[in-house]
N, C-alpha and C positions, 0 to 999 in steps of 0.2 A: 662877242667880246675877245677870243682868240685874234681873229683877223684884226679888228680895231685896235687891240692893242700893239701890236707888231708893226702895224703902219702909221701909228701916232708916234712909236718911239723913236724912229729914224730921224723925225725932225727936231726931235729936243736934244740929240746928242751934244751940239755945242753948248747948250745952256746947262745940262747936266755936267758936263766937263768942267765949267766954270764955277759951278756950284760945290762942287766936291773938291776942287783945286788941283785938277789934274790936265794933262794935254787929253784932246780929243781922241789921239790914238790910243790911249790907254784905256777908253770904254769898249775897245774891241770886244774885250773878254765878255762884256755883258750880252752882246750878241751871240758871242760862241758858245758860252756856257749853255744858254738856253737851246741852240741848236743841237749841242752835243747831247743835253739831255733827251731831247727828241728823238734823236737817232738810237739811245740806249734802251729806251723804255718803249717804245713803240712795237719792237718784236714780241714784247709778252703782253701787249694789250689784250691778243685774242685770247690766251692761255687765263687771263685775270678774268674778262667777260664769262667764259665757260667755267671758269671755277667760283666765281662770287656773284655772278649774275651782272646782267648789262645795266640795270637800274643802280645797283649799290657801286660798281664801278665809276658809271657815269657821273654819280652823285659824288663821289669820292675825288674823280678828278676835278671838277667844278669847285669843290671845296678847297682842293689843293692849289689849284690855279689862283683863286680869291685871296688863300693865305701867303701865296708868294705875291701877290699883287700888293697886298699890305705891307709887308714887309721891304718891299722894292720902295714904296712910298715913304717910308720911315727910315731908310738907310741911312747911316752915317757917313759910309766910306766906300771903296769901289768893291772890296773884299765882302761886304755885307750885301751888297746888290748884287753881285754873282751869285753868291748862296741863294739868293732870293730868286733870281731868273732860272736856276735850277730847280727850284720847287714849283716855279710855274711851267716850266718844260715836263716835267713829270706828270703835271695835270694835264697840259695841252698834249702829251703823247697819248693819253687814254681818250681824248674827247673824241676827236674825229673818227678812229676806227673802229671805237666801240658804239657810236652812234649810228654807223653803216650797218654793223652786224644787227642793231636792234631794228633798223628799216628792212633788212633782208629777210628777219625772220617774222615780221610781222605783216608784209604785203606780199602777195604773189608776185611772181617775176613780172607778168604784164603790167603789174601798176608800178614796180619799181622805180622806172626812169621818172614817170610823172611826179612820184613822192620825192625822189632824191632833190629833183629840182626846186621842189615847192620848199624843201629845208634848207637848200643852200643859197637860195635867193637873199633871205635877210642877211646870211653872212657875208655876202658881197658888199653890203652897205658899208664894212667897215674899211675896206679898201678904198672906197669911192670918196668917203669924207674923212678917213683917217688923215691922211696928210695937212688937209685945211685946219681941224679942229687941232691938230697938234701944234702948228703953226701958231693958231691964236691963242690956245693954252699958255705956250712959252711966252708969247707976246706980251700978254693981260695977266696972267695969273704965275703960277710956280709949277715947275716939271713935276713937281709930286702927285700934282692932281692928275696927271695923266694915269697914273697906276690907280690911284683912287677912284677913279671913273668905274673900274672894274666891278667894284663892291656891290653897288645897287644891280648891277645886271646880274652878278652871280647868285645874289640872293633870290631874285627873281628868277633865275635859270633853276636854284634849287629847288624852289616851291613847284615849278612846272614838272621837273624829273620827279620829284615826289606823288605829285597827281597823276601823271598821264603815262610816266614811261613804263613798258613792259621789263619784268626782270627774267630775261632768258637765261638758263643755267643749263650745265650739263651734270647730272648726278655722278656720273662716273667719271669727273675729269682726272686724269692721272696727274701724279706729282710734277712740279716744274723741273723742268732739265736744267739744274743750276749750271751743271758742267759747260752745256750750251750756250747758255744765257752769258755764262762768263767770256767764253771766246768769242761769241757773237758781238757782244755787246762793246768789250773792249777792242774788237777789230775794227768794228763800224765807227766807234767813237773816235779812234786814232784816225781813220781814213776819212772822216768827216772834217777833222781839225786840220790834217794835213791838206786837204782841199781849199779849205778857207784861208789858212795861212800863205797857201800857194797865191791864190787870188789876191792877196793883200801884200805879196812880196816882202813880208817880214821875216823870212827865214833863210837861212843859206842852203844852197843847192844839197851839200852832202848831210846835213842833219835831216833835212826835208825828205831825201830819197830814202834815208835809213827809218825815218818814221813811216812813209810809206810802205816800203818793204816790210816793216813789221806787221803792219795792220793786214796786209793782204797775205803773211804767213797765218796770223790769227784767224782771218775769214778761211782760209783753205783748210786749216785743223778744225775749225767748225764744219765744213763741208764732209772730212774725214768722219769726224765724230757723228754727224747727222745721219749718216748712213748704218752706224751700230748701234743707234738705240732705237727703241720704239716709238717714242713720243718725244721728238725733238722740239727745241722752242720756237724754230720757225719750220714748217712743213713743208720742205722743199719738194717733195713726192707730187704735190699739187699741181706744181708746174707740168706736170705730164698733161694736164688739161689744157688743150691748144689756145683756146680762148683766154685764160688766165696767161698763158705763155706768152701769145702775143701783147696782151695787155701790159706786162710787165718788162718785156725785154723790146719789143718794138715801141712802144709807149715811152720807155725812157730814152730811147735814142732819139727819137721824135721830141722829145722835152730839151734836148739839150739846148738848142737854139732858144725855145721860151725862158730856160732857166738862165740865160745869159743876158736877157734884157734889164733886168733890175739893175745888173752892174753897170750895162752899157749907156742906158739913158740917161742917167745923171751927169755921166761924161758928156755927151752929146749936148745936152740942155745946157747945163752949168759951166762948163770949161769949153765946149764947142762953140756954143751959141750965146752965151753969157747970160742966161737966165738968172734969176735968184732961186732959192731953194724953194720958196714957197709958190714961184710962177711954175717952176718944175713940176712940183705936186699938182698944181690945178691941172697941168697939161695930161696927167695921169686918171683923171677924173672920167673924161669920156669912155676910157678903156673899161671901168668898173660899171659905168651905167650901159654899155653893149653888153658885158657879161651878162647883166641882169634881164636885159631883153632876150637875150640868146637863149637862157635858160628856160625862158617862158616858150619859145619856140623850137627847141631842141628835139621835143619828143616828135613833132609832126616831121621834122628832116629826117630822122631816123626810122620812122614809119615808112617814109616814101623811099628813101635810099638805101635802108639798110646800113649796117656798121661797116661792112667791107669798103662799099662806095664812098661812104662818108669820110670814112680814116684816110684813105688814099687821096682824095680831093681835097678835103679839106687840111692835111698836112702840107700839100703841095702849096694851098693857098697863105698858110700861116707863114711858110718859108719865103713866100713872095711879098708879103706884108714887112717880114724881117728886113729882105733886101731892100726894100723902098726907102729904108731909112739912109740907105748911102747916097740918095738924091738930095737929102736935106741939107742945106746950106745958109749962108747968113742971110740972103733976102728972102728966106720961105717965109709964107703968111703962118701966123699963130692958128687960123682957121684951117689951114691945110695941116698942121701938125696935129690938131683936134681932131680931126676927120680920120686921119691916118691911125691915130691912137684908137678912135671908136672901131673902126674896121678891124684892127688887129685884135682888140678886144672882143669882139663878136665871133672870131673864128676860133681864138684860142679858147673859150668859153665852149662851143662846140667840141672841140678838140678834147678836153677834160673831160665834159660829160660822156663822149663816146667811150674813151678809154677806160673811165672810172666804172660805168656799167656794164662793160663788157667783162669785167673782174668776175661777176656773180652768174654768167650765163651758163657755164657747165659746172658750178659748185654747187654741191648738196647744202641744205641749211645747218646741218651738223658740222660743216667744214666752213661755215661762211665767217667764222672769227678767224682761223687760221688763213684763209685766203685775203682778208682786209689788213692782218699783219704782215703778210708779205709785200700786198701792193702799197702800202702807206710806207714801209721801209723803203722800197723800191722807188717811190715818189720822191721821198725826202732825200735819197741818197743821189738819184740822178739831177735834182735841182742843183745840188752841191757841185756834180760834175759840170753841169752846164755854165755855174759861175766860174770855176776854175779854166774851163776852155776858153770863155770869153777873155779872162785874164789873161791867158798864154797868148791867144791871138792878139791882144792889145799891145802886151808887152813886146811881141815880134815887131809888128807893125810900127810902133811908137819907139823902138829902139833907135838911139841916136838923135832925135828929134828934140826940138825945145819944146816941153810940155805946158809951157807956160803961153806959147803961142798958138791962138786957135787957127791960124792960116797953115800951120803945121799939121796940127790935130786934127782937124777935120778930114783930109784924105785919107789918114790912117785909120780913124774911126770907119770912114766909108768902106775900106776894104774887110774891116771886122763884121760889118755888118752883112754886107755882100757875102762872105765867107760863110757866117751862119746862116743865112738863109738859104745858099746852094745846099748846105749839109743837110738842112731840114728837109729841103724839098726831096734830096735823094732818100732821105729816111722815109718818105712814103711809100717805096718799093717793099719795106719790112712787111706792109700789112696785105701784100699779095698772097702770104698764106693761110689768111682769112678763108671762109668759104661764103658764098651769096647768104645762107641761110644762119651763119654763126650770130647769135645774138638776137635772133627773130622772136625767142620767148621774152626778150625784155623788150624790144622795141616795136615789135607788132609788124615787122615787115612782112609782106608778102601773105598774109592773114586774111585779108582782103578779098586776094585773086583765088585763094584757096577756097574761101567760102563762096 
């Protein structure tokens, strides 16, 4: 539901702007408000799960997302739509982290990888069909239907949660670290907003620099505060576990290139190559199909190679696929683009599976919610960094060029893809800190030889 909503919405922005009598740029806040709500509320998802129980929190999250969807569909103006998207973001912030906590505490580590893949595969259907469904709805129906589609899905989801989801909770959960929540929430929200407006080039350098400095100051104050309280909102001490630390820090570095692709590919397809939005959306479908296929086989890959070898080699391959887009020109075959999209989706999917499963390799069940909050917050932030980095490189290489002329745009975009690809390849070195046995309790790597 969450993945379908986000991918469908992108195709409907022009129609929504026309219906609400505003410029398409004015709807930037519709996307920004959702992302800011995610950034603010993901950090407390772990505490919520421990305090109120995984089933209760997940049930409330789905209900809140559905309520936000209903209000979105009924919105009469941009302000009402933004408020509804914040409601959606509050619900969405709890879904993935709390869902992962329930999985970690239900299944043994040896079954975790297979179970996570089983759960994630249906979610990948959203990115696969979302752009096409969104285009069809906007063309034949009304954009409000996009949000109303979430309601039957939410009702079915609430029924499933009530019937099947366990309600794990901690009876001795400490009170919420309100000061830490305010410091970190304000800092992460300001930083996320600064990264988004940086990517859109809609704010002058001076106020943007001031906003970024303020966000970093708040985050630094949170770091100081977290060392002086017993139960901070984000338990940064968990990063002492090497596998979690590598997953968060090295995973964040290697996700920068991946995070820039949603920003760069529309520029390449629609401006550089002249494809229509729905044609560009279709070219993304092989990526999602490959992601589903990889989820089915990723367990066998990790069992055979282990997390260390997989992440070092796979990160380099992902970087190569990003760099390959620097070879895409006007005469390229659509089938070649679809093949490249498929290959990239295959290896990006393996990257995410490897990083996300490594989070829980050394974490005790009682700390699973805290680790999930850290990992989800870091993932959300690094994708924003990836978009900002791609925007910075694009602005640099496109500076002084006629941005309506594909003959000038394409060479500049090629340099961006090549730079992002090289940075991703270099980031594979970050995984050298892993040991060959790290994550073997999840992947089963080496167990057959020991037996």
